[in-house]
N, C-alpha and C positions, 0 to 999 in steps of 0.2 A: 435458669435451670440448675446451674451449679450451686447457687445459694439455696434453692429448695432442697437439693440433695444433702447439702451440709446440715440444714436444719433437721431433716429426717434422721440423718445419722446421729446428730446430737441427742434428739429425743429418744431414739432407740438405745443409745448408750446410757442415758439417764434412767430409762425404765429398767434396763438390764441390771444396772448397778443397784437400783432400789430393790429389785427382786432378790438379788444376791444378798444385800444387806439384811433384808427381812428374814430370809431363810437362815442366814448365819445367826441372827438373834434368836430365832425359834430353836435352832439346833443347840445354842448355848443354854436356853431355858430348859430344853429337854434333858440335856446333860446334867444341869444342876438338879433337876427333879430326880433323875436316875441316881445321882450321887447321894442326894438326900435320902431317897428310899433305901438305897443300899447300905448307907452308913448308920442311919438312925431308925427309920420306920421298920425296915425288914428285920434287923436283929431283935427289936422289941417285940414284934409280932411273933417271931420264931420262939423267943423265950416264953412269951405268954401262952402260946399254943404248942409247946414242945410235945405234949402228949398226943395231940391230934395228928402230928406228923406221921405217926405210925399207921394211920388209917389210909387205905388205898385211895379212897375218894378224894380226901383232902390233898394227898400227894399228887394225884392226877391233875387236880385243879391248879395246884401250884406249878406243876410242869407245863400245863397249858398256858398259864399266865407268863411263865418264863419264856416259852417258845414264842408267844405272841410278842413279848417285849423284844426278843432277839430279832424277830421278823421286822418289827418297826425300826429297830436300830440298823439292820442291814439295808432296808429301803431308804432310810435317811442317808446312810453312807453312799448308796448308789446315786441318789439325787444330788448329794454334795459333790461327788466326783463328776457327774454330768455338768453341773454348774461351773465347776472349776475348769473343765475342758472347754466349755462355751466361752468362759471369760478369757482363757488363754487364746482361743481362736479369734475372739474379737480383738484382743490386744495385738495379735499378729497381723490381722487384717488392717487394723488402724495404723500399725507401723508401716505396712506396705503402702497404704494410702499416703502417709506422710512422706515416704521416700519418693513416691511418684509425684506428689505435689512439689517437692523440692526440685526434682528434675524439670518439671514444667516451669517453675520459677527461674531456674538456670537458663533454660531455653528462651524464656521471655526476656531475661536480661541481655542475653546474647543478641536476640533480635533487635532489642532497643538500641544496643551499641552499634549494630550493623546499620540500622536506620539513621542513627546520628552520623556515622561515617559516610554513608551515601549522601546524606544531606550536605555535609561539608564538601564532599567531592563535587556535588552538583553546583554548590555555590562557587567553588574555585573554577569549575569549568565555565560557568556563566561569566565570571570575571575575565577569564582568558578570551572568551568569545567577544566580550565587549571591547577588550583591548585590541583584538584582531580586526574588529569592524570599525575601529576608530579611524576617521578619515586622515588624521595626522600621521597614523602609523602605516596604513596600507596605501602608500603613494605608488603610482605606476612608475616603474624604473625600466628603462630600455635594457633588454637582455644583452649580455656581452656574447659576441661570437667567438672571441679568443678565450683560450684557457688561462686562468690566473696562474701567474708564476709561482705562487705559493701552494698551488694544488699539486703536490709532489706525486700523489698516487696516480693522477691522470697523466702526468708527464712520464712516469715510469711505465704506465700501460702503453702509452704511445711509442716509447722506445722499444718495448718488447714486441709490439706489433710491427713496427717499422723495420727492425733489424739493424745491423751495424754497417751495412754497405750502402746505405742511403745518405744523401746529403742532409745536413742538419738545417731545420727550418728555424727562422728567427722567432716567429710566433706560431704557436700551435692553435689551430681552430678546431671546433667540433666537426666541421666538414672533413678536415684532414683525418681526424680520428675515425670517422665513419668510413672514409675511403680505404684506410689501411685495414680496418676490420673486415670490410667487404672483400678486399684482395686476399686477406688471410683465409676467409671463408671459401673463396674460389680455389685457392691452393689446396686447402684441406680436401675439398670435393674432388679435385683432380687426383690427388695422391690416393684417396680412397678408391677411385675408379681404377687407377693403375694397380693398387694393391689387390683389388678384386680380380683383375685380369691375371696378375701374377699368381694369385692363389688358385684360380681355375687351371692355369697352365701347369702349376706344380701338382695339383691333384690329378690332372690327366697323365702327367709323366709318372707319378707314383702308381696310379692304377695300371698303366702299361708295364711298368717295371714289375709290379706284383704278378701280373699275368705272365710275364716272361719267366719270373722265378718259378711260378707254378708249372709252366711248361717244362722248364729245366728239371724240376723235381720229378715230373711224370716221366721224363726221358731217362733220368738217372736211375729211378727205382722201378719203372715199368709196372706200377700197380702193386709192388710188393714192399717188404720192409728191409730188404737187403740190397746193397748197391751192386748193380750189374753193369759194369763198364770196363772196357779195355783202356789202355793208355791213349790210343789214338782218338777214341770217342771223347774221353775226358779232356784231351787237349783242344779238340774242336769246340766243345762246349765252353771251355774257359776262354778261348779266343772270341767266341760270340758274345759272351758276357762282358769281356773287356772292351770290345768294340762298342757295345751298347752303352757301357759306362762312359766311354770317351765321348760318344755322341751326346749323351746327356750333359756331361761336363761342358762341352763346347756350346751346347744350346743354352745352358744357364749363364755361361760367360757372355754369350751374345746378348741375352736378354738384359743382364746387368749393364753391359756397355751401352745398349740401346737406351736404357732408362737414364743413365748418366748423360749421354749425348743430348737426349731430349730436354733434360733439365738445364743443361748449359745453353741450349738454343733458346729455350723459353726465358732464361735469365738475361740473355744478351740481345735477342731479337724481339723488338716490339711487335712486328708484324705476326710472327709466329704466336706470340703471346695473345694477340688479338684473335687469331684463328682458334687458339685453344679456348678462349673465353666464348667465342661464337659456338664452338662445338659443345661446350658445357651448356650454354643456353639452349642449343638445339635439342639436347637430351632432356633438359629439366624444365625449361621455361620457353615454350615456343612463342607465346604472345610477346614476351620481352624481346626475343630475337626479331620478331616481325617489326616491332617498334624501332629497334636499332637500324634494321635494313631500310625502313621507310625514312628515318632521319638522314641516313647516309645518302639515299637517293635524292632527297630534297636538297641536301647540301651540295651534291654534285650538279643538280639542275641550276641552283643559284650561282655556282661558280661558272657553269657554261654560259648562262645569261650574262654574267659580268664580263666574261671574256669577249662575247659577241658585241657588247656595248663598247 
């Protein structure tokens, strides 16, 4: 289809060039004839018939011939201008076609380069797959449970998860890493619960304090913009505010002391720590808690049977 279009365009271009060339040759011949008539034939005729020029009929005929010649000349110039414009349009269109063809060739070369690169990548991938599927390479190796001593990132991660108050292990296993990660997860969950409780208590105390402040403002101003209090009333209100602030301070101190005490107990008492874990499981994973209780019951039954034997 593209070859047929190119042939049609070439034939149209050749026909247009041939028409333009023939018209240009005819225009040149007409210009030569006009020049010949103007320079040689017309002066001789004018000289020979100089007396007849005074006659109106002859003068009108000459005027008609001159007007007719001017009309032909104007029409020839108009046709020439149209042909020049058509040729310019054709050349512009041809130039745009060449630019578009060059763009298509550039895209074609880029696609060919891309196909070559993909072919090379595919060949390299096949080679790698063949190497990986080679029986001599992919031998079954027993996985190591312990962490390699050169794996510094894993050792550092274990130290961060374990903390500084724990005894140092001679060998670190992946199971140890999972255990400390699970313990850290449980500690974070417990701290989040405690933080949520403290936040709710703090919000409750702030809301109560705001209500007390609003009541105090209503009492002080009594719905107006001017302070209406005597010294005795002001002293009583200040005492009430002071007592409420003291209560709030004592309550916050007790909460912080309670949190510190619970943390110490959890850090030192394994039984309490187990109770805390069971509490966490009770709130978040009841099925896991049931499994733990069933395992403990089975262990206790086994111990009872062993003691009876």
